[in-house]
N, C-alpha and C positions, 0 to 999 in steps of 0.2 A: 293836426297831430304832429307837427314839426317842432313845436315849442313845448318842452316839458312844463314850463311855468304856466302856460295856458291850461294845461291838463291837471294842474295840482288839485288834489281832492281834499286837502286839509289845510288849516291855518297853522299847523305845527311847523316850526322852523328848526332846521338842523342845528343842534347844539343849544337849544333854548333852555334845556335843563342842566346845562353844564356849569361847573364851578371851576375857578382858576386859582387853586392854592399853590403857592410856591412856584408860580409861573407855568403851571401845568394847565391843561384844558380837558377836564374829564367829566364824564356823565355821572350825575348824582341820581341814584345810588349804585348804578351798575358797576362802576370801577371799584368802589369801596367793598361791596359785597364779594365780588369776584376775587379781588386781590387778597382780602383778609382771609377768606375761606381757604384759598389755595395755599397761602403762606402757613396757615394753621395746619393744614393737611401735611405739608412738608415737614413742619416741626414735629408733629406727633408721630409721623412715620419714622423719623430719625430717633426719637426718644424711646418709642415703643416698637423697636424693630421686630422683635419676635412675634408680638401680637399682630403687627401689620402683615407679616408673612403668612401667619395662619389665616387672617381675615381674607387676604387675596386668594389664598389657596382654596377657601370655601366659596368665594363669591363667583368665580368664573363658572364652575360646573353647575352651581345653583341657578344662575341666570340662563345658561344655555340649555339646560334640561327642562326647565319650566316654561320658558318663554321663546323657545325656538320657533314656534308657529307665528309669533308676532313679527320676527325678523323676516321669515320666509314670505309671508303674505305681503308685508309692506314693500319689500324689494321687488316682488312680482308686479305690484301696482305701479311702481316707478317705471319699470321697463315698458309696460303696456301704455302708460300715460305718455311717455316720450315718443313712442312709435306712433301713437294717435296724433300727436301734434305735427309730426312730419307730413302725414298724408291728408291733413285737413286744411281748410283755408286759413286757420290760425297761424300756420307756418309762414305765411307771407308778411306777418307783422314784423316791423323792423325795430330793434332795440334802440331807443333814442329818438324815434320818429322817422317819417318817410325820407327826410333829407339827411339823416345822420350818416356819417362816413366812418369807416373803421379807423381806430387809433393806431393799429399795428398791422404789419404785413402778415400773411398767412404763416410764414416761417417763424416770426417772432411770437405771434399769438399761440400757435400750436406748441412751440417749444416751452413757453411758460406754463400753459395749461397741462401739458403732459408731465413736465418735470414736477409740478406741484401735486398732480393727481396720483402718481404712482411712485416714482423715484426709488427710494431705498428698497421698498418691498420687492420690486421686480428683480433687483440684483440679488437680494437675499434669498428669495424663493425660486428664482429661475431654474436652478439645478435641483435644489432640495425637494421642492414639492412634487414634480413629476416622478422622481425616484421613489418618494414615499408612497405615492398612490400606486405606482407600478408594483412595488414589493407587496403591498397589502392586497392588491387585486390578484396577483399571481398566487398568493398563498391561499386564496379562497375564503370561504366564510367559516366562522367558528361560533358555536352556540353554547352559552353557559346556562346557569340556573334560570328556570322559568322560561326557557326557550328564547332568551334575549341574546342577540348577536354580540360577541365580544371583540370581533375583528374591527379593523379600521378601513376596510375596503369600501369604495363607493358602489352604490346600487347592489347588483348581485354578484360582484367580483368576477374573476375570470380564471378560476383555478386551473393551473397547469398550462394555460394557453398564453404563450409569450406575446404573440401578435395582438390578441384581444386585450391582454393586460396593458400593453403599451397604448393602444387606442383609447381604452377607458381612462388610463392615467392622464393622457393629454386632454381628453374631453373634460375631465374633472378639473384639471389645472386651468384651462382656458375659461371654464365656467366661473371660477373664482376671480378672474382678472378681466372678464369680458363685459357683456352688456349690463349686468346687474350693478357692479360698482360704479360704472360710468353713468348709469341712469340716476343713481343717487346724487352724484355730483351735478348732473345736468339739471335736475329738478331744483336744487338749491340755487345754483348759479342763475338759471333762468328767472326764478322768482325774484332774486335780489336785483338783477339787471333790469327786469321789466318794471318793477315798482319804483326803482330809483330813477332810471333814465326816461321812462314813459309817463310815470305818474307823479314824478317830482318829490318822492318821499325820501327820507334819510336812508343812507346805505347801511342799514342795520337789520338784524334778523326780524325784529318786531314789525318792521314796515310791511313785510310779506303778508301779515295777517290783518291788514287794515280792512279788506273787503268782508272779513268775517266778524271782526270785533269793533270796527269803527274807531271812534275817539278813545275808547278804552285801551287801544293799542299803546297809547303813550303813558299809561298808568302802571300800576303794580303788575298787571298781567304781562305787559311788554317787558318790564324789568326781569321777570322770571324767565321769559323766552331768551332774552339776551344773555343772562347769566348762565343759563343752560348751554347756550352756544359757546360761551367762553370755556366752560368746563369741558365740553365735548372736544373742542379744538385743542386745548392745551394737553389733555390726557391722550388724545389720538396722536398728537405730535410726539409726546414723550415716548409712546410705544415705538414709533418709527425711529426716533433718535436712539433708543436703547438697542433696537435691532441693528441699526447702522454702526453704532459704536462696537457692538459685539463682533460684527463681521469685519470691520476695518481692523480691529485689534488682532483678530485671527489671521488676517492677511499679513499684517506687519510682523506677527510672530513667525509666519510661514516664510516670509522673504528675508527678514532681518533678525529673527530671533528675539524680538521684543517680548518680554514676559506677559502672559495672559493672567492678570490679577485684577481684583476689584479696583485697586489703586490706579492701575494703568487705564482702566475703563473711565474712571473719574477724570484723570488727566486728559484723556482723549476728548471726552465730552466738553471739558472746559476749553481746550484748545480750539475745537471746532466752533463752539459758541462764540469765541472771540472773533473768529473769521466771519461768522454770521453777523456779529455786531457791526463790523466794517461795512458789510453789504446793507444792513438796516439803515445805517447813517447815510449811505449813498442814495437811498431811495429806490423807488420802483423801476424807473427807466435805466438809471446808471448801475444799480446794484443787481436787483432780482432779474431783470431782463437779460443782462449780459451773462450772468451765471447760468440762467436757464438755457440760453443758446449754447453756452459751453458744455452744459450737460448733454444736450442733444447730439453735439458733435462727438463727444467722448463716447456716449452710448452707441452711436452709429459706428464709430471706429471699432469698438469692442465686438459689436454684433457682426460686422463684416469679417473681422479677423477670425472669430470662432467659426463662422460659416465657411471661410476659405480653408482653414487648417483642419477643420473637422470633416465628417463624412457629408460633403456638400450635397450630393444628389439625394441622399437619404433624408437630410434635413429639409430640403425643398419639397420633396414628396410628402414628408411627414407634416409639413405645414398645412398643405391642402387636405390631407387625410384627417389631421387633427381638427381642423376647422369644420370639416364635414361631420366628424363624430360629435363635435360639440353641438352642432345644429340639431343632429338627430336625437341626441340624448338630453337636450335642453329641457323638454317638458318633464322628463323623469327626474332630472336633477333639481328642477325648480319646485317639484311637488313636495308638500309637507304632510300629506295624509297617508297613513298606513306604511310609512317608511320603516324598513327593518334595519337599515344601515345607520342606526342612531349615532354611533361613534363618529362616523364621517359627517353626518348632517350637523350634529351639535358641536363636535370638536373642531371641525374645519369650516363648514359653510356658515354656521351661526356666528362663529368668531369673526370670520371675514366680514360678514354683513354688518356686524356691530362696529368693527374697526373702520370700515368705509363710512358708516354713518357718523361715527365720532370725528372723522376727518372732514365731513361734508360742509360744516360752516366755514372752515378755513379754506378748503379748496373752492367751494362754491362762491364765496365772496371774492376770492382772488380771481377766479375766472370771470365773474361778473364785472369786476373793475376793468378788465382788459377786453371786454366784448361789445362795447358800444358800436353801433353801426352794422351789426350782423342781423340778418333776418332770423326769425326763430327756426325756420327749416334749416338754414345754413348752420346756425348755432348747434342744433341738436345733432346734425350729421357729423359735424367736426368734434363735438364733445362726447358723442355716444358711439357712433359707428366706426369712425376712423381709429380712435384709440383702441377699440376692441380688436380690430384687425392688427394694429401695431403690437398690442400686448400678446396676441396669439402668435405673431411672428417671433417675438422675443422668446416666449416660452418654448416655441418649436425649435428654435436654434439651440438654446442652452439645454432645454430638457431633452431634445432629440439627440444631441451630441452625447449627453450623459447616459441616456438609455441605450444608445448604441454600444458604449463601453461595457455596460452591465450585461446586455444581451449577448455580446460577443465573448463573454467570459473573462474580460480584462478589467472588470470594475470592482474587484473585491475591496480595494482601498477606498474607493469612492463610496461604496455602500456602508463601510464602517466609519467613515468620517463624520464628525459632528455637523449639525446643520450649517453653522457659520463657516465651516471649512470646505463644504462640498464643491463650491465653485473653484476654489484654488486647487483642490485635489483633482478635479476633472482636467484642469489645465496641464497637469503633469504629463498627460498622454500626448500633448500637442507640442509641435515646435514652438519656439519663442515663449516658453513657459513663464519665465521671469517677466517678460514684457507684458504678457496677457494679465498676469497677477498684479503687476504694478498699475496698469490701466484700470483694472477692476477696483483696486483700493482707492485710486484717485476719484473714480466715478462715484463710489460710495460716499467719500468725503464731500464731494461737490454737491451731490444730492442732499446730503446731510445739511450742509450750509444753506442750500436753497430752501429746503423745507422749513428750517428754523427762521430764516429772515422773512420769508413771505408769510409764515404763520404769525410772526410778531406784528407785521403790518396789518394783518386782518384783525387780530385780537385788539390791537390799539384802535382800529376804526370802530369796532363794536363798543368798546369801553369809552370812546370819545363821542358817543352819541351820533355816529355816522360821519364825523369829520374825517377827511382823508389827509389833512395837512396839520395834524396835531403836533405838538412839540416832540422833538426827537427823543427826549429823555423818556417819554412814555413807551416808545417802541423798544428802547434799550432795556427798560424794566421788564417787559414781557419776554424779551429774548433771553435775559438772564434767568428768569423764572422757569422758562421751558427747560433750560439746561439743568437747573436745580432739581426739577421734578424727575427728569430722566435719571439723574444720579441717585436720588432718594429711592425711587422705585426699583432700580437695579440692585441697590444695596439691601433693600428691604425684602425682596423676594424674587429677584431676577426677572427673566422674561415673563414668567407666569404672573407676576404682580403687574407688569406693564399691560399684558393682555387683559387681565381682569379689570383694570382701570378703564381700558378702552371700551369693554363690553358694558360696564356699569354706566358710563356716560352715554353710550350709544343707544341703550334701551329706551329711556324716556324720549330721546330725540327722534327715534323711529316713529313715534306717534305724532310728534311735531311735523315731521316731513309728510306724513299722509295728509294731515290737515293743510299743509302747504300746497299739495296738488289741487285740492278743492279751491283754495284761494287763488291760485294761478288761473284756473279755469274761469272763475267768476270775473277776474280781472281782464282776461282775454275776450270774454263775451262782451263785457262793457266797452272794451277798446274797439271791437268791430262795430258795435252799435254807434259809438261816437263818430266813427269814420264814414258812416253812411249818410 
């Protein structure tokens, strides 16, 4: 089991369906279908801006209200499956074979997987989400026509009880950034790493389904899977790039008076895309790895600063109480049957699960590329459990500090601020306000760049038939296209359009990921059988 070539299950060779027009090295027909469809989408969204805005406004609530159960069930399956692998003998299987050694240190490995997996979202929602859940929980439930709840509070709310509302708010926030999203990433990353490193298959999404579909994996069915992965990745990235641009511009306006206009958002996306291009050209080790480590250092600096200048003891105690509340309320928050808090479940949870799923091909393949040499048990602990705790810590520090201001009666401005300004408004109550805000802006920008360049590497790998050393021009093309889509969707319908696009691509991929769990299990069973 030490040589992946000895374990190869198919005669299919990486890149055998590739063509080389104009010095490129692209998979036929995955590259062409993906590129043409996405470029056409960008064109029509610009030409028919009003119709695009109306369409996106209809799409998100339609999917979340009719198919929320699909997302809820699928993501619960992913969590249970990952925990199952940790405690069973399958956890001892090593990615790459028994003698494989890790390519990166724990610090470099964790920095890259965490920066790719959460990034901009943590900075954008770290203050905004706990505040939102707290306000809706404290306000209690409200019932409209037909006995349907119209409030946005999670579960049964906590009307008039500030302490209970805070606990519920933190539990709901950690729920959206904890086990479920990281289980999504872990499933995709494990599947790609195992079938590539242990079974010698190309590093593309279609390879994961070889145990289910056999040689048909390399035909039209596999093309569909890879094209879906490209769509999911590029629209999931565009959503996050839009969030990042919105928040970074709000911070620049706050600090330097830069005007908040669509034109400035476009310029900001263009500028940061150019930075991402530099990193893309530098490659994985020189570009993405260094940026990811810089991300972690900046994030740690900002976290420590807020912890020290904020209500330190309250934040620390809030971290443990919030984590405890999350564990206690996890079954209720994960349940999809008989829920009365439909606004919360569909508007928050279903959107998040779709967003994470749309990110999963990008994050999963990126994590897979850097995870050779880890045992499956070590892999899942580091990709599922540790990031859940780190995410809970981040939310507890930023959310806890924000909720303390509001609960103490000093948070009127914070409550009234727009989503993209809440973090900067919270900093006004602390010493070193300008420093904190500046570090926050830089962190958003660097996360922005890291997401774009690592996403470009991943999409290029998929559209190059699994080749990881395709011509640089292809990565440049995808990096530019990501920025273009973020611009078009922002102009066409703002964040609502971005979120609708993420949900639309996440829905079909949720089904793909459930099948992926089955395929992984079959592959691991066969691996254990071969080892005996």
